[in-house]
C-alpha positions as CSV (number, residue, x, y, z in Angstrom):
1,X,115.1,114.9,107.8
2,X,111.3,114.6,107.4
3,X,110.6,116.0,110.8
4,X,109.4,113.3,113.5
5,X,111.5,110.8,111.6
6,X,114.4,111.7,113.5
7,X,113.1,110.2,116.8
8,X,116.8,109.8,118.4
9,X,117.7,113.5,118.3
10,X,118.7,114.3,121.9
11,X,119.3,110.8,123.0
12,X,121.8,109.1,120.3
13,X,124.2,111.2,117.9
14,X,123.5,111.2,114.0
15,X,127.1,109.7,113.9
16,X,125.9,106.8,116.3
17,X,122.8,105.9,114.7
18,X,124.6,106.2,111.1
19,X,127.0,103.4,112.6
20,X,124.7,101.0,114.2
21,X,121.3,101.6,113.0
22,X,122.0,99.8,109.5
23,X,123.2,96.9,111.5
24,X,120.1,96.7,113.6
25,X,117.9,97.0,110.6
26,X,119.5,94.3,109.0
27,X,119.0,91.7,111.5
28,X,115.4,93.0,112.2
29,X,114.5,92.8,108.6
30,X,116.5,89.4,107.7
31,X,115.0,88.1,111.0
32,X,111.4,88.7,109.6
33,X,112.0,86.7,106.4
34,X,113.8,84.0,108.4
35,X,110.8,83.5,111.0
36,X,108.2,83.5,108.2
37,X,106.2,80.3,107.6
38,X,107.9,78.3,104.3
39,X,105.6,80.4,102.1
40,X,106.4,77.8,99.1
41,X,104.1,79.3,96.7
42,X,106.2,82.5,96.6
43,X,109.6,80.9,96.6
44,X,112.2,81.2,93.5
45,X,113.6,78.0,94.5
46,X,112.4,75.1,96.4
47,X,113.5,74.1,99.8
48,X,115.1,71.0,98.5
49,X,116.9,73.3,96.5
50,X,118.3,75.1,98.9
51,X,119.3,72.3,101.1
52,X,121.2,70.6,98.1
53,X,122.8,73.5,96.3
54,X,123.8,75.8,99.2
55,X,127.5,75.0,100.2
56,X,127.8,76.7,103.6
57,X,126.0,76.3,106.9
58,X,123.9,79.2,108.4
59,X,125.7,79.3,111.6
60,X,128.9,79.8,109.1
61,X,126.7,82.4,107.3
62,X,125.7,84.3,110.5
63,X,129.5,84.5,111.8
64,X,130.6,85.9,108.2
65,X,127.7,88.8,108.4
66,X,128.6,89.8,111.9
67,X,132.6,89.8,111.1
68,X,131.6,92.2,107.9
69,X,129.6,94.3,110.2
70,X,132.2,94.6,112.7
71,X,134.6,96.2,110.0
72,X,131.7,97.9,108.6
73,X,131.0,99.8,112.1
74,X,134.6,100.5,112.7
75,X,135.0,102.1,109.5
76,X,131.9,104.3,109.9
77,X,132.9,105.4,113.3
78,X,136.3,106.6,111.6
79,X,134.5,108.4,109.0
80,X,132.1,110.1,110.9
81,X,134.8,111.1,113.3
82,X,137.0,112.5,110.4
83,X,133.9,114.5,108.7
84,X,131.9,115.4,111.8
85,X,131.8,118.7,113.3
86,X,135.0,120.0,115.3
87,X,132.8,121.2,117.9
88,X,130.8,118.7,119.8
89,X,128.3,121.3,121.0
90,X,127.8,122.8,117.5
91,X,124.3,121.9,116.0
92,X,124.6,121.1,112.4
93,X,122.0,122.8,110.2
94,X,120.3,120.1,107.9
95,X,119.7,120.9,104.2
96,X,116.1,121.0,103.0
97,X,114.3,117.6,102.4
98,X,114.7,118.4,98.6
99,X,118.1,118.5,98.8
100,X,118.7,115.5,101.2
101,X,116.6,113.6,98.6
102,X,119.0,114.5,95.5
103,X,121.9,113.8,98.0
104,X,120.4,110.2,98.5
105,X,119.9,109.7,94.8
106,X,123.5,110.9,94.1
107,X,124.7,108.3,96.8
108,X,122.8,105.6,95.0
109,X,124.2,106.3,91.7
110,X,127.8,106.3,93.2
111,X,127.2,103.1,95.0
112,X,126.0,101.2,92.1
113,X,128.9,102.4,89.8
114,X,131.4,101.5,92.6
115,X,129.8,98.2,93.3
116,X,129.0,97.2,89.7
117,X,132.6,97.5,88.6
118,X,134.2,96.1,91.9
119,X,131.8,93.2,91.5
120,X,132.2,92.6,87.9
121,X,136.2,92.6,88.3
122,X,135.7,90.0,91.1
123,X,134.0,87.7,88.7
124,X,136.3,88.4,85.8
125,X,139.6,87.9,87.7
126,X,139.9,84.3,88.4
127,X,142.2,84.7,91.4
128,X,139.7,87.2,92.9
129,X,136.8,84.9,92.2
130,X,138.4,81.7,93.5
131,X,140.1,83.3,96.6
132,X,137.3,86.0,97.6
133,X,134.1,86.4,95.8
134,X,133.2,82.7,95.5
135,X,132.6,83.0,99.3
136,X,129.4,84.8,98.5
137,X,128.2,82.6,95.9
138,X,128.5,79.5,98.1
139,X,124.8,80.4,98.4
140,X,123.4,79.3,95.3
141,X,120.1,79.8,96.7
142,X,120.0,83.2,98.2
143,X,118.2,84.0,101.5
144,X,117.9,87.1,103.5
145,X,120.3,86.7,106.3
146,X,123.0,85.7,103.8
147,X,122.7,89.1,102.0
148,X,126.0,90.5,103.5
149,X,127.8,87.0,103.7
150,X,131.3,88.0,102.0
151,X,134.8,87.3,102.4
152,X,136.1,90.0,104.8
153,X,138.0,91.8,102.2
154,X,134.9,91.6,99.6
155,X,132.9,93.2,102.4
156,X,135.4,96.1,103.0
157,X,135.7,96.7,99.4
158,X,132.6,96.3,97.8
159,X,130.2,97.3,100.7
160,X,132.2,99.4,103.3
161,X,134.2,101.3,101.0
162,X,131.0,101.8,98.5
163,X,129.3,103.1,101.5
164,X,132.0,105.6,102.5
165,X,132.5,106.8,99.1
166,X,129.0,107.5,98.3
167,X,128.4,109.2,101.7
168,X,131.4,111.6,100.8
169,X,130.8,112.2,97.2
170,X,127.3,113.0,97.8
171,X,127.9,115.5,100.5
172,X,125.0,114.3,102.8
173,X,125.3,114.9,106.5
174,X,125.4,112.1,109.1
175,X,121.5,112.5,109.8
176,X,120.8,111.9,106.0
177,X,123.2,108.9,106.1
178,X,121.2,107.1,108.3
179,X,118.3,106.8,106.2
180,X,120.3,106.1,103.0
181,X,122.2,103.5,104.6
182,X,119.1,101.7,106.4
183,X,117.5,102.0,103.1
184,X,120.5,100.3,101.1
185,X,120.6,97.5,103.6
186,X,116.9,96.6,103.4
187,X,117.1,96.9,99.5
188,X,120.2,94.3,99.9
189,X,118.4,92.1,102.1
190,X,115.3,92.1,99.9
191,X,117.3,91.2,97.0
192,X,118.7,88.0,98.4
193,X,115.4,87.0,100.2
194,X,114.6,84.2,97.6
195,X,110.8,85.2,97.5
196,X,108.5,87.1,95.0
197,X,105.8,88.4,97.4
198,X,102.8,90.4,96.0
199,X,102.7,93.9,96.6
200,X,106.6,94.0,97.4
201,X,107.4,97.6,97.0
202,X,111.1,97.2,95.9
203,X,109.8,95.1,93.4
204,X,107.4,97.6,92.2
205,X,109.8,100.5,92.3
206,X,113.2,98.6,91.0
207,X,113.9,96.7,88.0
208,X,116.8,95.4,90.1
209,X,115.2,93.0,92.6
210,X,115.0,89.5,93.9
211,X,114.5,87.8,90.6
212,X,117.0,90.0,88.8
213,X,119.8,89.1,91.6
214,X,118.7,85.5,91.6
215,X,119.9,85.2,87.8
216,X,123.1,86.1,88.9
217,X,123.4,83.6,91.6
218,X,122.6,80.7,89.1
219,X,125.8,79.2,87.3
220,X,124.7,79.9,84.0
221,X,123.8,83.4,84.8
222,X,127.1,84.5,86.9
223,X,128.3,86.8,83.8
224,X,125.1,88.9,84.2
225,X,123.2,90.9,86.3
226,X,126.1,92.4,88.2
227,X,124.5,95.7,89.0
228,X,123.6,96.1,92.9
229,X,121.8,97.3,94.9
230,X,119.7,99.9,93.4
231,X,119.5,100.1,89.4
232,X,120.4,98.1,86.5
233,X,121.8,101.0,84.5
234,X,125.4,99.5,84.2
235,X,124.2,96.1,83.2
236,X,122.0,97.9,80.4
237,X,124.9,100.1,79.1
238,X,127.7,97.6,79.3
239,X,125.8,94.4,77.7
240,X,125.4,92.3,80.8
241,X,121.9,92.5,81.4
242,X,120.1,89.4,81.4
243,X,116.4,89.7,81.0
244,X,113.9,87.1,82.4
245,X,110.5,86.0,83.0
246,X,108.8,84.4,86.0
247,X,106.9,81.1,85.2
248,X,105.1,79.2,87.7
249,X,106.7,76.1,89.2
250,X,104.4,72.8,89.3
251,X,105.3,72.1,93.0
252,X,104.5,75.8,93.7
253,X,106.4,79.1,93.9
254,X,108.0,80.7,90.7
255,X,111.2,80.0,88.4
256,X,113.2,82.6,87.1
257,X,114.0,81.7,83.5
258,X,116.4,83.6,81.2
259,X,115.3,85.0,78.0
260,X,118.7,84.7,76.4
261,X,122.0,82.4,76.8
C-alpha cells in the first residue's frame, strides 16, 4: 500500500507486522506523551486532579496493558494463520489504493459499531460494569499509556474481537491491516492523552477526540459519548451524544464543560 510505505517487504511478513507493529506503535506513541514536559497550559485536568482522582498506580496500568497486548498478539497470529495464503511462497496481489482506502473506511465503521454497543452494554449491565468495565474507569483522568488499560475480558471482547471482526468484514489483506491497526492504536492513545494540543491532526479531522472521550471518563458523563475510536455517529443517532465546550482554566489548561445535563 502506498508504495514505499511498505518498507518491511522482503524482511518481515505482513502477518508478523500486523501482529506486532500496533504494539510497538502503542508504546512509542504513548511514550512520547509520557516523556513530554507537563504542558500544563494544554492539559484537560491538572496534575493534582490526576494524582487525587485516579485509583490505580501507573505500574499496574502498564502490567494490564501488556497482558491485553499478549492476548491481542495471540489472537492476531491465529487470525492471520487462518485467513492467510495456503502457500507460503505465493505472493498476494494487493488491491489498488482506492480499494484499500474503502476497506479501511469500512473497517472503521465496523469497529465503531462493535465497540459502541459492547461498550454501552458494559455500562448498562451493572454486573459487567462492576466486575469488568470499571477497571478502565479507575483512570478518571485518562493518560496516554492507560489507553488500553482494561480488564482482560474486556480487552478481548472490545478491542481484540472488534479488530478481528473489522478485518474480516472489510476484506482487507494483512498488509492493509498493518496500516489500519496502527492508525487505530494511535487514535485510541490520542483520545486518552488528556492534552488539547494545537494542530493535533486527530482533533482537526475527528469530532470524537480527546475532549469528547474525556466527557465519558467523568462521573457525570459516564452515560454519554460511548463511541470510540473514530466517529460519533452512534452516539448522535441513539441519543447518547454529550456536546461540550472548552473553557480556559484559571490555573492553566482547559476544562471540558458539558452543555447539557
